[in-house]
C-alpha atoms as a printed R data frame, in Angstrom:
    type eleno elety resid chain resno       x       y       z
1   ATOM     1    CA   UNK     A     1   4.133  50.963 -17.761
2   ATOM     2    CA   UNK     A     2   6.843  49.186 -15.517
3   ATOM     3    CA   UNK     A     3   6.853  52.354 -13.302
4   ATOM     4    CA   UNK     A     4   3.136  52.296 -12.909
5   ATOM     5    CA   UNK     A     5   3.070  48.693 -11.880
6   ATOM     6    CA   UNK     A     6   5.845  49.361  -9.348
7   ATOM     7    CA   UNK     A     7   3.800  52.118  -7.759
8   ATOM     8    CA   UNK     A     8   0.701  49.739  -7.677
9   ATOM     9    CA   UNK     A     9   2.890  47.034  -5.989
10  ATOM    10    CA   UNK     A    10   4.320  49.549  -3.627
11  ATOM    11    CA   UNK     A    11   0.786  50.771  -2.576
12  ATOM    12    CA   UNK     A    12  -0.334  47.258  -2.093
13  ATOM    13    CA   UNK     A    13   2.804  46.486   0.008
14  ATOM    14    CA   UNK     A    14   2.079  49.550   2.141
15  ATOM    15    CA   UNK     A    15  -1.454  48.405   2.866
16  ATOM    16    CA   UNK     A    16  -0.132  44.954   3.667
17  ATOM    17    CA   UNK     A    17   2.387  46.411   6.207
18  ATOM    18    CA   UNK     A    18  -0.363  48.606   7.727
19  ATOM    19    CA   UNK     A    19  -2.749  45.647   8.233
20  ATOM    20    CA   UNK     A    20   0.155  43.585   9.580
21  ATOM    21    CA   UNK     A    21   0.796  46.299  12.187
22  ATOM    22    CA   UNK     A    22  -2.837  46.204  13.263
23  ATOM    23    CA   UNK     A    23  -2.520  42.290  13.725
24  ATOM    24    CA   UNK     A    24   0.679  42.809  15.867
25  ATOM    25    CA   UNK     A    25  -1.062  45.371  18.059
26  ATOM    26    CA   UNK     A    26  -3.979  43.024  18.688
27  ATOM    27    CA   UNK     A    27  -1.608  40.287  19.653
28  ATOM    28    CA   UNK     A    28  -2.802  38.104  16.672
29  ATOM    29    CA   UNK     A    29   0.720  38.147  15.023
30  ATOM    30    CA   UNK     A    30   4.095  38.021  16.555
31  ATOM    31    CA   UNK     A    31   6.340  40.901  15.435
32  ATOM    32    CA   UNK     A    32   8.461  38.581  13.301
33  ATOM    33    CA   UNK     A    33   5.671  36.264  12.274
34  ATOM    34    CA   UNK     A    34   3.741  35.957   9.104
35  ATOM    35    CA   UNK     A    35   0.157  35.194   8.269
36  ATOM    36    CA   UNK     A    36  -0.763  31.485   8.136
37  ATOM    37    CA   UNK     A    37   1.246  28.527   9.407
38  ATOM    38    CA   UNK     A    38   5.098  28.223   9.032
39  ATOM    39    CA   UNK     A    39   6.752  24.948   8.318
40  ATOM    40    CA   UNK     A    40   8.894  24.016  11.380
41  ATOM    41    CA   UNK     A    41  12.542  23.668  10.949
42  ATOM    42    CA   UNK     A    42  14.265  20.272  11.256
43  ATOM    43    CA   UNK     A    43  14.877  19.343  14.728
44  ATOM    44    CA   UNK     A    44  12.140  21.536  16.213
45  ATOM    45    CA   UNK     A    45   8.850  20.286  17.637
46  ATOM    46    CA   UNK     A    46   6.115  22.652  16.312
47  ATOM    47    CA   UNK     A    47   3.509  21.229  18.652
48  ATOM    48    CA   UNK     A    48   5.055  22.102  21.935
49  ATOM    49    CA   UNK     A    49   6.335  25.534  22.797
50  ATOM    50    CA   UNK     A    50   7.751  27.439  25.693
51  ATOM    51    CA   UNK     A    51   6.230  30.740  26.643
52  ATOM    52    CA   UNK     A    52   8.613  33.604  27.180
53  ATOM    53    CA   UNK     A    53   8.043  36.424  29.705
54  ATOM    54    CA   UNK     A    54   7.107  38.830  26.838
55  ATOM    55    CA   UNK     A    55   4.361  36.523  25.648
56  ATOM    56    CA   UNK     A    56   5.981  35.378  22.402
57  ATOM    57    CA   UNK     A    57   6.321  31.695  21.782
58  ATOM    58    CA   UNK     A    58   9.645  30.055  21.395
59  ATOM    59    CA   UNK     A    59   9.919  26.499  19.920
60  ATOM    60    CA   UNK     A    60  11.415  23.794  22.150
61  ATOM    61    CA   UNK     A    61  14.203  21.722  20.731
62  ATOM    62    CA   UNK     A    62  13.709  17.970  20.666
63  ATOM    63    CA   UNK     A    63  16.211  15.406  19.651
64  ATOM    64    CA   UNK     A    64  16.758  15.042  15.981
65  ATOM    65    CA   UNK     A    65  15.812  11.484  14.774
66  ATOM    66    CA   UNK     A    66  18.683   9.386  13.821
67  ATOM    67    CA   UNK     A    67  18.947   8.684  10.066
68  ATOM    68    CA   UNK     A    68  17.619   5.320   9.046
69  ATOM    69    CA   UNK     A    69  20.146   2.615   8.054
70  ATOM    70    CA   UNK     A    70  20.238   1.627   4.450
71  ATOM    71    CA   UNK     A    71  20.655  -2.040   3.674
72  ATOM    72    CA   UNK     A    72  23.497  -3.158   1.573
73  ATOM    73    CA   UNK     A    73  23.006  -4.214  -1.969
74  ATOM    74    CA   UNK     A    74  23.970  -7.806  -1.212
75  ATOM    75    CA   UNK     A    75  22.244 -10.381   0.868
76  ATOM    76    CA   UNK     A    76  23.630 -13.531   2.480
77  ATOM    77    CA   UNK     A    77  22.051 -16.837   1.305
78  ATOM    78    CA   UNK     A    78  21.257 -17.734   4.898
79  ATOM    79    CA   UNK     A    79  19.439 -14.561   5.691
80  ATOM    80    CA   UNK     A    80  16.141 -14.814   7.617
81  ATOM    81    CA   UNK     A    81  12.781 -14.143   5.881
82  ATOM    82    CA   UNK     A    82  12.433 -10.820   7.792
83  ATOM    83    CA   UNK     A    83  15.895  -9.762   6.547
84  ATOM    84    CA   UNK     A    84  14.906 -10.696   2.994
85  ATOM    85    CA   UNK     A    85  11.836  -8.600   3.252
86  ATOM    86    CA   UNK     A    86  13.655  -5.540   4.555
87  ATOM    87    CA   UNK     A    87  16.323  -6.091   1.871
88  ATOM    88    CA   UNK     A    88  13.907  -5.979  -1.122
89  ATOM    89    CA   UNK     A    89  11.937  -3.182   0.474
90  ATOM    90    CA   UNK     A    90  14.933  -1.012   0.131
91  ATOM    91    CA   UNK     A    91  15.360  -2.207  -3.522
92  ATOM    92    CA   UNK     A    92  11.745  -1.107  -4.201
93  ATOM    93    CA   UNK     A    93  11.822   2.259  -2.323
94  ATOM    94    CA   UNK     A    94  15.322   3.317  -3.365
95  ATOM    95    CA   UNK     A    95  16.273   1.522  -6.545
96  ATOM    96    CA   UNK     A    96  19.707   0.210  -7.468
97  ATOM    97    CA   UNK     A    97  21.351   3.648  -7.138
98  ATOM    98    CA   UNK     A    98  20.787   7.342  -7.007
99  ATOM    99    CA   UNK     A    99  20.939   7.602 -10.840
100 ATOM   100    CA   UNK     A   100  18.337   4.879 -11.314
101 ATOM   101    CA   UNK     A   101  15.878   5.484  -8.524
102 ATOM   102    CA   UNK     A   102  12.936   3.206  -8.683
103 ATOM   103    CA   UNK     A   103   9.490   4.740  -8.107
104 ATOM   104    CA   UNK     A   104   6.542   2.722  -7.184
105 ATOM   105    CA   UNK     A   105   3.029   3.499  -6.318
106 ATOM   106    CA   UNK     A   106   3.070   1.426  -3.257
107 ATOM   107    CA   UNK     A   107   4.405   2.279   0.233
108 ATOM   108    CA   UNK     A   108   7.648   0.831   1.605
109 ATOM   109    CA   UNK     A   109   6.983  -2.962   1.799
110 ATOM   110    CA   UNK     A   110   7.008  -4.854   4.953
111 ATOM   111    CA   UNK     A   111   6.140  -8.405   5.879
112 ATOM   112    CA   UNK     A   112   2.726  -7.110   7.245
113 ATOM   113    CA   UNK     A   113   1.896  -5.856   3.715
114 ATOM   114    CA   UNK     A   114   1.852  -9.422   2.411
115 ATOM   115    CA   UNK     A   115  -1.022 -11.932   2.441
116 ATOM   116    CA   UNK     A   116  -1.744 -15.083   0.429
117 ATOM   117    CA   UNK     A   117  -5.114 -16.128  -0.584
118 ATOM   118    CA   UNK     A   118  -6.902 -19.227  -1.940
119 ATOM   119    CA   UNK     A   119 -10.554 -19.922  -2.600
120 ATOM   120    CA   UNK     A   120 -12.657 -23.073  -3.209
121 ATOM   121    CA   UNK     A   121 -15.532 -22.840  -5.468
122 ATOM   122    CA   UNK     A   122 -18.806 -24.915  -6.038
123 ATOM   123    CA   UNK     A   123 -20.805 -25.191  -9.174
124 ATOM   124    CA   UNK     A   124 -24.057 -23.107  -9.629
125 ATOM   125    CA   UNK     A   125 -26.143 -22.184 -12.677
126 ATOM   126    CA   UNK     A   126 -27.060 -24.369 -15.592
127 ATOM   127    CA   UNK     A   127 -25.506 -27.868 -15.067
128 ATOM   128    CA   UNK     A   128 -23.301 -26.372 -12.284
129 ATOM   129    CA   UNK     A   129 -20.862 -24.886 -14.649
130 ATOM   130    CA   UNK     A   130 -20.780 -21.492 -12.968
131 ATOM   131    CA   UNK     A   131 -18.190 -21.232 -10.283
132 ATOM   132    CA   UNK     A   132 -19.067 -19.451  -7.083
133 ATOM   133    CA   UNK     A   133 -17.146 -18.863  -3.942
134 ATOM   134    CA   UNK     A   134 -17.736 -21.372  -1.161
135 ATOM   135    CA   UNK     A   135 -14.666 -21.071   1.041
136 ATOM   136    CA   UNK     A   136 -11.869 -18.428   1.302
137 ATOM   137    CA   UNK     A   137  -8.722 -18.558   3.321
138 ATOM   138    CA   UNK     A   138  -6.181 -15.885   3.822
139 ATOM   139    CA   UNK     A   139  -2.813 -16.202   5.521
140 ATOM   140    CA   UNK     A   140  -0.193 -13.582   6.469
141 ATOM   141    CA   UNK     A   141   3.570 -13.470   5.553
142 ATOM   142    CA   UNK     A   142   4.445 -16.067   8.212
143 ATOM   143    CA   UNK     A   143   1.685 -18.519   7.002
144 ATOM   144    CA   UNK     A   144  -0.651 -17.831   9.963
145 ATOM   145    CA   UNK     A   145  -4.331 -18.004   9.151
146 ATOM   146    CA   UNK     A   146  -6.050 -14.590   9.394
147 ATOM   147    CA   UNK     A   147  -9.200 -15.462   7.615
148 ATOM   148    CA   UNK     A   148 -10.936 -18.765   6.895
149 ATOM   149    CA   UNK     A   149 -14.757 -19.040   6.350
150 ATOM   150    CA   UNK     A   150 -17.272 -20.910   4.400
151 ATOM   151    CA   UNK     A   151 -19.316 -18.784   2.107
152 ATOM   152    CA   UNK     A   152 -22.901 -19.240   0.873
153 ATOM   153    CA   UNK     A   153 -23.092 -18.628  -2.905
154 ATOM   154    CA   UNK     A   154 -25.675 -16.213  -4.324
155 ATOM   155    CA   UNK     A   155 -27.250 -18.935  -6.572
156 ATOM   156    CA   UNK     A   156 -28.359 -22.379  -5.468
157 ATOM   157    CA   UNK     A   157 -25.573 -24.949  -5.479
158 ATOM   158    CA   UNK     A   158 -25.843 -27.601  -8.228
159 ATOM   159    CA   UNK     A   159 -22.479 -29.286  -7.782
160 ATOM   160    CA   UNK     A   160 -20.395 -29.096  -4.585
161 ATOM   161    CA   UNK     A   161 -17.406 -30.461  -6.410
162 ATOM   162    CA   UNK     A   162 -16.338 -32.123  -3.128
163 ATOM   163    CA   UNK     A   163 -13.560 -34.163  -4.704
164 ATOM   164    CA   UNK     A   164 -11.589 -30.900  -5.359
165 ATOM   165    CA   UNK     A   165 -13.207 -28.321  -3.247
166 ATOM   166    CA   UNK     A   166 -13.807 -30.327  -0.031
167 ATOM   167    CA   UNK     A   167 -17.142 -28.503   0.310
168 ATOM   168    CA   UNK     A   168 -20.184 -30.511   1.492
169 ATOM   169    CA   UNK     A   169 -23.821 -29.584   2.317
170 ATOM   170    CA   UNK     A   170 -22.896 -29.567   5.935
171 ATOM   171    CA   UNK     A   171 -20.425 -26.736   5.544
172 ATOM   172    CA   UNK     A   172 -23.151 -24.497   4.201
173 ATOM   173    CA   UNK     A   173 -24.956 -24.561   7.526
174 ATOM   174    CA   UNK     A   174 -22.362 -22.320   9.075
175 ATOM   175    CA   UNK     A   175 -21.565 -20.345   5.880
176 ATOM   176    CA   UNK     A   176 -22.044 -16.555   5.744
177 ATOM   177    CA   UNK     A   177 -23.651 -14.779   2.795
178 ATOM   178    CA   UNK     A   178 -21.361 -13.850  -0.136
179 ATOM   179    CA   UNK     A   179 -21.723 -10.153   0.221
180 ATOM   180    CA   UNK     A   180 -20.742 -10.206   3.885
181 ATOM   181    CA   UNK     A   181 -17.795 -12.449   3.050
182 ATOM   182    CA   UNK     A   182 -16.739 -10.307   0.185
183 ATOM   183    CA   UNK     A   183 -16.752  -7.057   2.319
184 ATOM   184    CA   UNK     A   184 -14.613  -8.829   4.993
185 ATOM   185    CA   UNK     A   185 -12.091 -10.242   2.518
186 ATOM   186    CA   UNK     A   186 -11.625  -7.065   0.534
187 ATOM   187    CA   UNK     A   187 -11.072  -5.141   3.668
188 ATOM   188    CA   UNK     A   188  -8.144  -7.517   4.306
189 ATOM   189    CA   UNK     A   189  -6.802  -7.295   0.757
190 ATOM   190    CA   UNK     A   190  -6.914  -3.472   0.632
191 ATOM   191    CA   UNK     A   191  -3.444  -1.997   0.105
192 ATOM   192    CA   UNK     A   192  -1.774  -5.445   0.450
193 ATOM   193    CA   UNK     A   193   0.579  -7.371  -1.847
194 ATOM   194    CA   UNK     A   194  -1.636 -10.424  -2.503
195 ATOM   195    CA   UNK     A   195   0.028 -13.740  -3.349
196 ATOM   196    CA   UNK     A   196  -1.666 -16.790  -4.818
197 ATOM   197    CA   UNK     A   197  -1.542 -19.493  -7.521
198 ATOM   198    CA   UNK     A   198  -3.612 -18.837 -10.632
199 ATOM   199    CA   UNK     A   199  -4.975 -16.028  -8.563
200 ATOM   200    CA   UNK     A   200  -7.144 -14.629 -11.235
201 ATOM   201    CA   UNK     A   201  -9.620 -17.489 -10.498
202 ATOM   202    CA   UNK     A   202  -9.807 -16.401  -6.780
203 ATOM   203    CA   UNK     A   203 -10.342 -12.740  -7.776
204 ATOM   204    CA   UNK     A   204 -13.061 -13.773 -10.194
205 ATOM   205    CA   UNK     A   205 -14.873 -15.728  -7.539
206 ATOM   206    CA   UNK     A   206 -14.685 -12.747  -5.279
207 ATOM   207    CA   UNK     A   207 -15.931 -10.423  -8.165
208 ATOM   208    CA   UNK     A   208 -12.917  -8.229  -7.528
209 ATOM   209    CA   UNK     A   209  -9.920  -6.948  -9.457
210 ATOM   210    CA   UNK     A   210  -6.697  -6.322  -7.528
211 ATOM   211    CA   UNK     A   211  -3.996  -3.974  -8.899
212 ATOM   212    CA   UNK     A   212  -1.603  -5.847 -11.052
213 ATOM   213    CA   UNK     A   213   1.458  -4.260  -9.423
214 ATOM   214    CA   UNK     A   214   0.261  -5.580  -6.016
215 ATOM   215    CA   UNK     A   215  -0.418  -9.136  -7.239
216 ATOM   216    CA   UNK     A   216   2.143 -11.988  -7.133
217 ATOM   217    CA   UNK     A   217   0.880 -15.118  -9.066
218 ATOM   218    CA   UNK     A   218   3.176 -18.062  -8.409
219 ATOM   219    CA   UNK     A   219   1.721 -19.848 -11.462
220 ATOM   220    CA   UNK     A   220   3.278 -17.028 -13.694
221 ATOM   221    CA   UNK     A   221   6.626 -16.739 -11.923
222 ATOM   222    CA   UNK     A   222   9.586 -17.536 -14.190
223 ATOM   223    CA   UNK     A   223  11.849 -17.535 -11.215
224 ATOM   224    CA   UNK     A   224   9.903 -20.494  -9.711
225 ATOM   225    CA   UNK     A   225   9.824 -22.507 -12.880
226 ATOM   226    CA   UNK     A   226  13.526 -21.913 -13.514
227 ATOM   227    CA   UNK     A   227  14.409 -22.994 -10.005
228 ATOM   228    CA   UNK     A   228  12.338 -26.075 -10.337
229 ATOM   229    CA   UNK     A   229  14.088 -26.994 -13.529
230 ATOM   230    CA   UNK     A   230  10.896 -26.594 -15.601
231 ATOM   231    CA   UNK     A   231  10.331 -24.802 -18.986
232 ATOM   232    CA   UNK     A   232   9.813 -21.181 -18.362
233 ATOM   233    CA   UNK     A   233   6.583 -21.082 -20.298
234 ATOM   234    CA   UNK     A   234   5.304 -24.350 -18.812
235 ATOM   235    CA   UNK     A   235   1.915 -24.325 -17.112
236 ATOM   236    CA   UNK     A   236   2.744 -25.816 -13.685
237 ATOM   237    CA   UNK     A   237   0.432 -26.675 -10.817
238 ATOM   238    CA   UNK     A   238   0.768 -25.635  -7.304
239 ATOM   239    CA   UNK     A   239   1.081 -29.326  -6.308
240 ATOM   240    CA   UNK     A   240   4.091 -29.756  -8.643
241 ATOM   241    CA   UNK     A   241   5.851 -26.633  -7.535
242 ATOM   242    CA   UNK     A   242   5.451 -27.609  -3.892
243 ATOM   243    CA   UNK     A   243   6.890 -31.074  -4.659
244 ATOM   244    CA   UNK     A   244   9.872 -29.735  -6.746
245 ATOM   245    CA   UNK     A   245  10.838 -26.714  -4.575
246 ATOM   246    CA   UNK     A   246   9.418 -27.279  -1.032
247 ATOM   247    CA   UNK     A   247   9.713 -31.167  -1.223
248 ATOM   248    CA   UNK     A   248   6.269 -31.491   0.376
249 ATOM   249    CA   UNK     A   249   3.065 -33.218  -0.797
250 ATOM   250    CA   UNK     A   250  -0.179 -31.213  -0.886
251 ATOM   251    CA   UNK     A   251  -3.645 -31.885  -2.193
252 ATOM   252    CA   UNK     A   252  -3.342 -35.592  -1.481
253 ATOM   253    CA   UNK     A   253  -6.341 -35.956   0.997
254 ATOM   254    CA   UNK     A   254  -9.518 -37.779   0.012
255 ATOM   255    CA   UNK     A   255 -11.711 -35.000   1.235
256 ATOM   256    CA   UNK     A   256 -10.616 -32.352  -1.336
257 ATOM   257    CA   UNK     A   257  -8.129 -29.546  -1.321
258 ATOM   258    CA   UNK     A   258  -7.580 -27.376   1.743
259 ATOM   259    CA   UNK     A   259  -7.565 -23.618   0.863
260 ATOM   260    CA   UNK     A   260  -5.512 -22.936   3.966
261 ATOM   261    CA   UNK     A   261  -2.786 -25.354   2.852
262 ATOM   262    CA   UNK     A   262  -2.800 -23.991  -0.653
263 ATOM   263    CA   UNK     A   263  -2.544 -20.367   0.510
264 ATOM   264    CA   UNK     A   264   0.312 -21.283   2.894
265 ATOM   265    CA   UNK     A   265   2.135 -23.115   0.162
266 ATOM   266    CA   UNK     A   266   1.698 -20.166  -2.313
267 ATOM   267    CA   UNK     A   267   3.281 -17.841   0.307
268 ATOM   268    CA   UNK     A   268   6.170 -20.354   0.904
269 ATOM   269    CA   UNK     A   269   6.900 -20.464  -2.871
270 ATOM   270    CA   UNK     A   270   6.832 -16.589  -3.076
271 ATOM   271    CA   UNK     A   271   9.262 -16.177  -0.178
272 ATOM   272    CA   UNK     A   272  11.575 -18.642  -1.755
273 ATOM   273    CA   UNK     A   273  12.299 -16.318  -4.772
274 ATOM   274    CA   UNK     A   274  11.129 -13.126  -3.119
275 ATOM   275    CA   UNK     A   275  14.295 -10.968  -3.552
276 ATOM   276    CA   UNK     A   276  14.831 -11.949  -7.110
277 ATOM   277    CA   UNK     A   277  11.269 -11.491  -7.986
278 ATOM   278    CA   UNK     A   278  10.833  -8.100  -6.452
279 ATOM   279    CA   UNK     A   279  14.104  -6.725  -7.677
280 ATOM   280    CA   UNK     A   280  13.177  -7.701 -11.252
281 ATOM   281    CA   UNK     A   281   9.682  -6.251 -10.807
282 ATOM   282    CA   UNK     A   282  10.982  -3.033  -9.361
283 ATOM   283    CA   UNK     A   283  13.124  -2.422 -12.449
284 ATOM   284    CA   UNK     A   284  10.223  -3.166 -14.830
285 ATOM   285    CA   UNK     A   285   7.646  -0.849 -13.244
286 ATOM   286    CA   UNK     A   286   7.095   2.273 -15.204
287 ATOM   287    CA   UNK     A   287   8.247   5.614 -13.608
288 ATOM   288    CA   UNK     A   288   5.646   7.494 -11.618
289 ATOM   289    CA   UNK     A   289   4.713  10.912 -13.240
290 ATOM   290    CA   UNK     A   290   6.433  13.760 -11.340
291 ATOM   291    CA   UNK     A   291   4.392  16.004  -9.166
292 ATOM   292    CA   UNK     A   292   3.733  19.505 -10.406
293 ATOM   293    CA   UNK     A   293   6.220  22.032  -9.204
294 ATOM   294    CA   UNK     A   294   4.990  25.366  -7.974
295 ATOM   295    CA   UNK     A   295   6.842  28.659  -7.303
296 ATOM   296    CA   UNK     A   296   6.291  29.732  -3.741
297 ATOM   297    CA   UNK     A   297   7.251  33.324  -4.535
298 ATOM   298    CA   UNK     A   298   4.745  33.441  -7.313
299 ATOM   299    CA   UNK     A   299   2.059  32.007  -5.153
300 ATOM   300    CA   UNK     A   300   2.567  34.244  -2.155
301 ATOM   301    CA   UNK     A   301   2.294  37.506  -4.125
302 ATOM   302    CA   UNK     A   302  -1.380  37.026  -4.642
303 ATOM   303    CA   UNK     A   303  -2.106  37.325  -0.884
304 ATOM   304    CA   UNK     A   304  -1.396  41.016  -1.128
305 ATOM   305    CA   UNK     A   305  -4.705  41.468  -2.895
306 ATOM   306    CA   UNK     A   306  -7.635  42.796  -0.937
307 ATOM   307    CA   UNK     A   307  -9.791  39.828  -1.676
308 ATOM   308    CA   UNK     A   308  -7.633  37.601   0.577
309 ATOM   309    CA   UNK     A   309  -8.229  39.733   3.748
310 ATOM   310    CA   UNK     A   310 -11.096  39.124   6.067
311 ATOM   311    CA   UNK     A   311 -13.827  41.711   5.977
312 ATOM   312    CA   UNK     A   312 -13.787  42.425   9.713
313 ATOM   313    CA   UNK     A   313 -10.022  42.928   9.623
314 ATOM   314    CA   UNK     A   314 -10.198  45.342   6.755
315 ATOM   315    CA   UNK     A   315 -12.900  47.235   8.584
316 ATOM   316    CA   UNK     A   316 -10.880  47.556  11.801
317 ATOM   317    CA   UNK     A   317  -7.830  48.794   9.924
318 ATOM   318    CA   UNK     A   318  -9.637  51.778   8.282
């Protein structure tokens, strides 16, 4: 009956209060404290306390951090690349408004979260038709090289494809094994937004799959094709995009392509349409499932049960 349950709960509460009194007497619990840890209030530093004369601990007040500034919804055409990055970071993390908040699985984006990659492959296997990694270059948001190594394929090289890859037998003398290179490269790519041109070929050579929402393939960008005045569905090369949009010539050397140059070019192209691309992508991402909501009052009531009390504490209170 309700009256019986009330009495049972009352007895549990009495036992709880008695055991709490024992803790207070032993100095294990302050008179106004509770078991377990408490969430510090805003503006208080929970890690540093001042000790009063009576032995109780009082929190020390620290300065409350100033609220972060929110970027405006518009951006000047002459804004710097860093300003562009910060601007679209806000777009991703906050959305276009409070009623249409955009949720993403990635953290707030910063220039340090971006890298561009390009790989050069050689031919192995029957008739050299199997493509394997022979060089990999990674550059950061500013285009600075952070990784550039020659890689020894797992199978014997049948075709160096020097005309396109720039790889020769001489380069393999200083090459590192594929497994070692793979581990180094994947460590760099972890949790990054990875930019590249026809980047699926690079990931295939690395025997790796990067999350789609963290991949920016310049060969698939309608923003770049539109800005270049090319058909939206056209299959355009990195060389042509560089010529139309960056007004520079790449892949013109006689010794094959440079993976460093290609990675830097892909990053330049990405930054050219960065804000537009990220804004459109943010609105197209599916919403993240909400976290389960728990009732603190319902959860705390279970700790009145005897099973949650340490055995030695129960013995000392008897």
